[in-house]
C-alpha positions in Angstrom: -18.3 -21.4 73.5 -21.3 -19.9 75.3 -22.3 -16.6 73.8 -25.2 -16.1 76.2 -24.7 -13.8 79.2 -25.6 -15.1 82.6 -28.2 -13.2 84.6 -25.4 -11.7 86.7 -23.3 -10.7 83.7 -26.3 -9.1 82.0 -27.0 -7.1 85.2 -23.4 -6.0 85.4 -23.4 -5.0 81.7 -26.6 -3.0 82.1 -25.3 -1.3 85.2 -22.1 -0.2 83.5 -23.9 0.9 80.4 -26.2 3.1 82.4 -23.2 4.5 84.3 -21.5 5.5 81.0 -24.6 7.0 79.5 -25.9 8.8 82.6 -22.7 9.9 84.3 -19.8 10.0 81.8 -21.3 11.1 78.5 -23.1 14.2 79.9 -19.9 15.4 81.5 -18.0 15.2 78.2 -20.4 17.7 76.7 -18.6 20.4 78.7 -15.0 19.0 78.3 -12.5 19.8 75.7 -12.7 17.1 72.9 -9.2 16.0 73.7 -9.7 16.0 77.5 -8.4 13.1 79.6 -9.5 14.1 83.1 -12.7 15.1 84.9 -13.1 18.0 87.3 -11.8 16.8 90.7 -15.2 17.1 92.2 -16.8 14.9 89.5 -13.9 12.5 89.8 -14.3 12.1 93.6 -18.1 11.8 93.3 -17.9 9.1 90.6 -15.2 7.1 92.4 -17.5 7.0 95.4 -20.3 5.8 93.2 -18.2 2.9 91.7 -17.1 1.9 95.2 -20.8 1.7 96.2 -21.4 -0.4 93.1 -18.7 -2.8 94.2 -16.7 -2.3 91.0 -13.8 -0.1 92.2 -10.4 -1.6 91.6 -11.6 -4.0 88.9 -8.2 -5.5 88.0 -7.0 -5.9 91.6 -7.0 -9.6 92.6 -9.6 -10.6 95.1 -6.9 -11.6 97.7 -5.7 -7.9 97.6 -9.1 -6.4 98.0 -10.5 -6.4 94.5 -14.0 -7.5 93.4 -12.8 -10.8 92.0 -14.3 -10.5 88.5 -13.6 -13.3 86.0 -12.0 -12.5 82.7 -15.2 -12.9 80.6 -17.1 -10.5 82.8 -14.2 -8.1 82.8 -14.1 -8.1 79.0 -17.8 -7.4 78.9 -17.4 -4.5 81.2 -14.5 -3.2 79.1 -16.7 -3.2 76.0 -19.2 -0.9 77.8 -16.6 1.3 79.6 -15.0 2.4 76.3 -18.1 3.7 74.7 -17.5 7.4 75.1 -15.2 10.0 73.6 -12.2 9.3 75.9 -13.0 5.7 76.3 -10.1 4.0 74.5 -7.3 5.3 76.7 -9.3 6.9 79.6 -12.2 4.5 80.1 -14.6 6.2 82.4 -11.7 8.5 83.3 -10.3 6.1 85.7 -13.3 6.2 88.1 -13.3 2.4 88.3 -9.8 2.6 89.8 -6.6 0.9 88.7 -4.5 -2.1 89.7 -1.1 -0.7 89.5 1.7 -2.7 87.9 0.5 -6.3 87.8 4.0 -7.6 88.2 4.1 -6.3 91.7 1.7 -8.9 92.9 4.7 -11.3 92.7 6.9 -9.0 94.8 8.3 -9.9 98.2 6.3 -8.9 101.3 8.7 -6.0 102.0 8.4 -4.8 98.4 4.6 -5.0 98.6 4.6 -2.9 101.7 6.8 -0.2 100.0 5.3 -0.2 96.5 2.2 -2.4 95.8 0.0 -1.4 98.8 0.7 2.4 98.5 -0.1 2.1 94.8 -3.4 0.4 95.5 -4.3 3.1 98.1 -3.5 5.8 95.5 -0.5 7.1 97.4 2.1 6.1 94.8 2.4 5.8 91.0 4.6 3.5 89.1 5.7 3.2 85.5 6.8 0.2 83.3 10.3 0.7 81.8 10.9 -2.1 79.3 11.2 -0.7 75.7 14.5 0.8 74.5 15.5 2.8 71.5 17.2 -0.2 70.0 13.9 -2.2 69.6 10.3 -2.5 70.7 8.7 -5.6 69.2 11.4 -7.8 70.5 12.2 -6.0 73.8 14.0 -8.8 75.6 16.7 -9.2 72.9 16.9 -5.5 72.3 17.7 -4.6 75.9 21.0 -2.8 76.2 20.6 -1.2 79.6 23.2 -3.0 81.7 23.2 -3.9 85.4 26.5 -4.7 87.1 26.6 -6.0 90.7 28.7 -4.1 93.2 28.4 -5.7 96.6 24.8 -5.3 97.8 23.9 -2.9 95.0 23.5 -3.0 91.3 24.7 -0.2 89.0 22.4 0.5 86.0 23.4 2.4 82.9 21.3 2.8 79.8 18.1 4.3 78.5 14.4 3.6 77.8 12.0 5.1 75.3 8.2 5.5 75.1 7.7 5.0 78.8 4.3 6.2 79.9 4.1 8.4 83.0 7.8 8.3 84.0 7.8 12.0 84.7 5.0 11.6 87.3 5.9 8.2 88.7 7.3 7.6 92.2 8.9 4.4 91.1 9.7 2.5 87.9 9.9 -1.2 87.1 13.2 -1.2 85.1 14.4 -4.2 83.0 18.2 -4.5 82.6 20.6 -7.1 81.1 22.5 -8.6 84.0 24.3 -11.5 82.3 26.0 -12.3 79.0 23.0 -14.2 77.8 21.7 -12.2 74.8 18.2 -13.4 75.0 15.3 -13.5 77.5 17.2 -15.4 80.2 19.7 -12.6 80.9 17.2 -9.9 82.0 16.5 -8.8 85.6 13.6 -6.6 86.8 14.5 -3.8 89.3 12.1 -1.6 91.3 13.7 1.8 91.2 12.6 5.0 93.1 12.5 7.8 90.5 14.3 10.2 92.9 17.3 7.8 92.8 20.5 9.7 91.7 21.2 8.8 88.1 17.5 8.5 87.1 16.7 11.1 84.5 13.6 11.9 82.4 15.3 13.3 79.3 12.3 14.3 77.1 8.6 14.0 76.4 7.5 12.2 73.3 4.1 13.2 72.0 1.9 10.7 70.2 -1.4 10.4 68.4 -3.2 10.0 71.6 -5.2 13.0 72.7 -4.1 13.2 76.3 -1.1 11.0 76.4 2.6 11.4 76.0 5.5 9.1 76.5 8.9 9.8 77.9 12.6 8.9 77.3 14.5 8.1 80.5 18.2 7.6 81.1 20.2 5.9 83.8 23.7 7.2 84.6 25.6 5.1 87.2 22.3 4.6 89.0 22.7 2.4 92.1 19.8 0.1 93.2 19.8 -2.1 96.2 19.8 -5.8 95.5 16.7 -6.1 97.7 14.9 -4.2 95.0 15.2 -7.0 92.5 11.7 -8.2 91.5 11.5 -11.9 91.2 14.6 -13.9 90.3 17.9 -12.7 89.0 18.1 -13.1 85.2 14.4 -14.1 85.0 12.9 -10.6 84.8 11.4 -11.0 81.3 9.3 -13.8 82.5 7.7 -11.4 85.0 7.1 -8.9 82.1 5.7 -11.5 79.8 3.6 -13.8 82.0 0.6 -11.5 82.3 0.6 -10.1 78.7 -1.7 -12.7 77.3 -4.4 -12.1 79.9 -4.1 -8.3 79.6 -4.7 -8.5 75.8 -8.3 -9.6 76.4 -9.7 -6.5 78.0 -7.4 -4.4 75.8 -9.1 -6.0 72.7 -12.5 -5.5 74.4 -11.9 -1.8 74.8 -11.2 -1.5 71.1 -14.5 -3.2 70.4 -16.5 -0.8 72.5 -15.5 2.2 70.4 -16.4 0.3 67.3 -19.8 -0.6 68.6 -20.6 3.0 69.4 -19.3 4.2 66.0 -21.5 1.7 64.3 -24.6 2.9 66.3 -23.7 6.5 65.2 -23.3 5.5 61.6 -26.6 3.7 61.5 -28.5 6.6 63.1 -26.9 9.1 60.7 -27.6 6.9 57.6 -31.3 6.6 58.6 -31.8 10.3 59.0 -29.4 12.0 56.5 -30.8 12.7 53.0 -28.6 12.8 49.8 -29.4 12.5 46.1 -33.1 12.3 46.7 -33.2 9.7 49.4 -31.8 8.6 52.7 -28.2 7.4 53.0 -29.5 4.1 54.3 -31.1 3.5 51.0 -27.8 3.6 49.1 -26.1 0.3 48.5 -22.6 1.7 49.1 -23.7 2.8 52.6 -25.5 -0.5 53.3 -22.4 -2.5 52.5 -20.3 -0.3 54.8 -22.8 -0.9 57.6 -22.7 -4.7 56.9 -18.9 -4.8 56.8 -18.9 -2.9 60.1 -21.2 -5.5 61.6 -19.0 -8.4 60.4 -15.9 -6.8 61.9 -17.7 -6.2 65.2 -19.1 -9.7 65.5 -15.8 -11.3 64.5 -14.0 -9.4 67.2 -16.6 -10.2 69.8 -16.4 -13.9 69.2 -12.6 -13.9 69.4 -12.7 -11.9 72.6 -15.2 -14.1 74.3 -13.4 -17.3 73.2 -10.2 -16.1 74.7 -11.8 -14.9 77.9 -13.8 -18.2 78.4 -10.7 -20.3 77.8 -8.8 -18.2 80.4 -11.6 -18.6 82.9 -11.6 -22.4 82.4 -7.9 -22.5 83.0 -7.1 -23.7 79.5 -4.3 -22.5 77.3 -5.4 -19.3 75.6 -2.3 -17.6 74.2 -3.3 -18.0 70.6 -6.9 -16.9 71.3 -5.7 -13.8 73.2 -3.3 -12.8 70.4 -6.1 -13.3 67.8 -8.6 -11.3 69.9 -6.1 -8.4 70.1 -5.3 -8.5 66.4 -8.9 -8.9 65.2 -10.3 -6.3 67.5 -7.7 -3.6 67.0 -7.6 -3.9 63.2 -11.3 -4.5 62.8 -12.3 -1.6 65.1 -10.1 0.7 63.1 -11.9 -0.2 59.9 -15.3 0.3 61.6 -14.4 3.8 62.7 -12.9 4.6 59.3 -16.2 3.6 57.6 -18.2 5.5 60.1 -16.3 8.7 59.4 -16.9 8.1 55.6 -20.6 7.7 56.2 -20.8 10.9 58.2 -18.8 12.8 55.6 -17.3 16.2 56.6 -18.7 16.2 60.1 -17.0 12.9 60.8 -13.6 14.4 60.8 -14.6 17.3 63.1 -14.2 17.4 66.8 -17.9 17.8 67.1 -18.0 14.0 67.1 -15.8 11.5 68.9 -15.0 9.6 65.6 -11.8 11.5 64.8 -10.4 10.9 68.2 -11.2 7.2 68.0 -9.6 7.0 64.6 -6.3 8.4 65.8 -6.2 6.4 69.0 -7.2 3.1 67.4 -4.2 3.4 65.1 -2.0 3.1 68.1 -3.9 0.0 69.3 -2.4 -1.9 66.4 1.0 -1.4 68.0 0.3 -1.3 71.8 0.3 -4.5 73.8 2.3 -6.0 70.9 1.9 -5.0 67.2 -0.2 -7.0 64.8 2.8 -8.7 63.3 3.9 -10.0 66.7 0.4 -11.3 67.4 0.6 -13.3 64.1 4.1 -14.6 65.1 2.7 -15.7 68.5 -0.2 -17.6 66.7 2.1 -19.1 64.1 4.4 -20.5 66.8 1.5 -21.9 68.7 -0.1 -23.4 65.6 3.0 -24.8 63.9 4.9 -25.7 67.0 7.7 -23.9 68.9 10.4 -25.2 66.6 9.3 -22.8 63.9 10.8 -19.5 64.9 
């Protein structure tokens, strides 16, 4: 594994770092500590800036107009982009653009015209409706939403829970059981317009995230054209699952960015804060917390880069991505926790970003697959698929 950045990667990292420090952090001084959006004028100005930098639409494949950044460079950028107050779930407030639902890149030409391309142009928003009240960590087997064929249409009945943005979405990617198979091979993905009769957003579910809430949605005799099936009948979970490993790498990198910034803050505070006749940095208890932080940060960085470089080489990286996600989310949580302890009372105030990172990093141990599932993925890979 090569830990050295190429000249091009170093230039990109330096550019993104300056962007965050010079453009994003100063704006946050005038925002509510829990804010998740910039003023529209600032948003438009910064989007134009990232376009000029050639970085807008980072996660859009090159064949669809994206910049074509490899996984390793994307991870390095994610580390930098999350180093501000809202950086965990609103990295740079979306000014680098989005890629929409990645599964839509596998859509038919007609579906791309109706859903993918308008999303990439910012004209439509989609949501991903997989999780159900009956289970989250094993979503395929927990799916009870049913789809029954009626001529050229499918009738969907059921519900979904913890669905981000369903109340603002123009369409949803809905997964329903369409055969008697109780496992992954009986699930189909449907693209559903949210104004379809029978599509209901029942309630908002608030979470630890500062600016985010999820929703519960319900389907009552909702009719969907068969032409809106995404991919193959009864093979919908493969569409949901195929891109998860790759997505876990920048997700892990985003966790690490907050930890790096928290460590910088803790070191600066310890070097300048006096207590019991000396600087905090002179106290062994503080020194050991700083060292433990550094161990967690470096461990996570190595795991992230190993996963990213294997992905870029076209090698199997499922275990490495799961390890990166687990190590980065859990380790970064510990780093921020120690940084709060070093800061004392001010660490839990909204004067600093630490308390927001503390809350939101707790969610990262669940999002994109909880730590226990990551361990299960690694165990199956290491021991062999026969050990379930």
